[in-house]
N, C-alpha and C positions, 0 to 999 in steps of 0.2 A: 783682139777683135770680136773674139766671141765670149769675151768675159760678162759681159751683160746677158748674155742668153744663159751661162752656165749659173750665174747668180740666179736668174729667174728659176731655173730649174731646180735651185735648192728650197726655193720658196721662203727665203728669209727677208724680203724687202716688201713692203707694199707698194703698188703701183705707181703712184707718185715718184716715190724715191728711186724705185728702176726707171722710169721715164728719164730724169734726170741723170743718172748714170750714163744711160743709153747715150743722151745727148753731149755728155761731158765726152764722151767716148769717138763720137762722130766727130766732134771738134780737135779733139786731139789726132784722129787720124788724116782729116784734112789738113789740118798743119804740118803733119810730118810729110803727106803728100806735096804740099806746097813747096817745100822746100826742097823737094827732090829726092827724098829719101824713101827708097822702095820698100816695102815689107819684105821681111824673110820667109821665103815660102815654107823652109823646113819648121819655123816656130810657128807660123800659122796652121801647119798640118798638124803639128805635135799639140797645141791648143783645141784644134778641133777634136783630135782624139781624147783628150781632157774632157771637153764639153760632152761628149759622147758618153764615156765614163759617168760623169755626173747625172746627166739624162738617164743612162740605165739603173744607177744606184735610185734614184728619184721616182722608179717606176714607168717613166715614159717611154721607152724603149726596151726591146730584149738584147741581149749580148750574151757573149761568153768570153770571160775573163780569164787566160792562160797566165799563170804566176811564176815567174822563176823565182821559185823559193830563196835558195841561198842568196840569191842576189837582192832580193827584197830585204833579208835580215842584215847583210853586210850595208844598205843602202840607208836603213834607218837604225843608225847604233843607238840612238838617244832612246828609242822606244824597246829594241829587243837587248839593250847591252847596257843596262842602267850603270851610271858613274861611279854610284858610292855604295860600297856593300851588299847591293843587290844583284850581282854579276848572275847570269841565267846559265844553265848548262845547255849545251846543243839541242837534246831534245825539249828543254822547255821554253826555247826560243821558237822553235818548229812549232811546239803546241799552240803558245801567244799568237803567232802570225796565222794558224789556222783557226784559232778564236775570233779573231781580228776580222777575218774574211768570212765567219760564218754570220757574224754579228751583221757586217753590212749588207750582206746578201739576203738575210732570211727574209726582211720584208718584202723582199720581190722574187717572187719565184721564177719569173722571166729573166734573172741573170743568174747563170751558172758560172761556177768558179772551178778551175782545175790548178792546185798549187802542184808542182813541179819540184822536188828534191834531188840532187845527187844521193844514190845510196847503193850499198854493195850489192844488194839483191833487189829484184822486181817486188813491189809490193804496193797494192792499192787498198785503200780503204775510203769508205763514204763518210765524211765527217759531217754533213747534214744531207738533207734533201738534195740541196744544190750546189753542194762543196765536196769536191773529191780530192783526195791527198794520193799523191804518187811518189815513189821512191824509184829513181831510174833504172837501178841494177846496171851491171857492165862493169867496165873498168876505164880507166884513164881520163882525161879531162872532157868537159862539155857535154856529159852522159843527159842531161837534163835538158840539155839545148835540143838534142836529138829528138827527145822524147816531145817536147812543146813543139818543133816543127813538123815532127809527124802528126800530130793532134790536129796542126792548122790546115795541113793538107787534107786530113780526113773532114775536117767541118767545112772547109770550103768546096769539098766534092760533092757532100751531101747536101749541103743547105749555103749556096753562095752568096744569098742576100745577107746571111746572118752576120751581124757586127762582131769581131773578132778583134778582142785588144788585148796586146801583149804586154804585160807589167815588168819592166827589166830596164838595167841601165847598160847592158851588154851590147856595146855598139855594133858588133859583127851579128849577134842573133838578132837583134832589132831589124837590120838592114835586110835580111833573111827571110825574115817575117815579114815586111813590107814587101818583098816581091812576091811572097805566096799570097798577099792580099789582106793582111792583118794591120792593124794600125798599133803603133806602140805609144806606151805612155811611160814617162819617166817612174822610177820609184817614188821619189819626192811628191810628184802630183798624187799619188796614190796615198802617202801618208799624211796629204791634207784631208780626206776623207776620214781617216782613223782618229 
């Protein structure tokens, strides 16, 4: 339902082509509703979050991206774990992800990104003016998840109207983030922008 808006935000089609795309989507939606197939609300919500990500990266609205670092590395194996002879060690994978996020966000300073990785000791670095990298510290599982949820709570308390987008495939983490007011975006959806 929101794909035409997403494509418009990317500015890859001229207006006549964009209008033909919108019309095709309107017809498809009308046809599916005519046969009684209700749209899936979870899919609609997720598509809307991806549209928000596209608009933010296109400079049309500010947003804060909270990125579940290791989840993204595992969710995009073709990008961060090359299949032929070019295997990257963990540090190189994290560095490549950080470089990708810096490249995506640098053109738009209104988009801030915070990449969180599990790590044995708490450590924060500023990768660029609008990208921060944190190693969670502590022990046990889901340490990065706690840091991400704490960040969502903080940002929602100081700026409740700011768009918060969590990039993760972790179902439990995404559900907790939604309860706190953030939107979740699947890792493959972020991969489309890389």
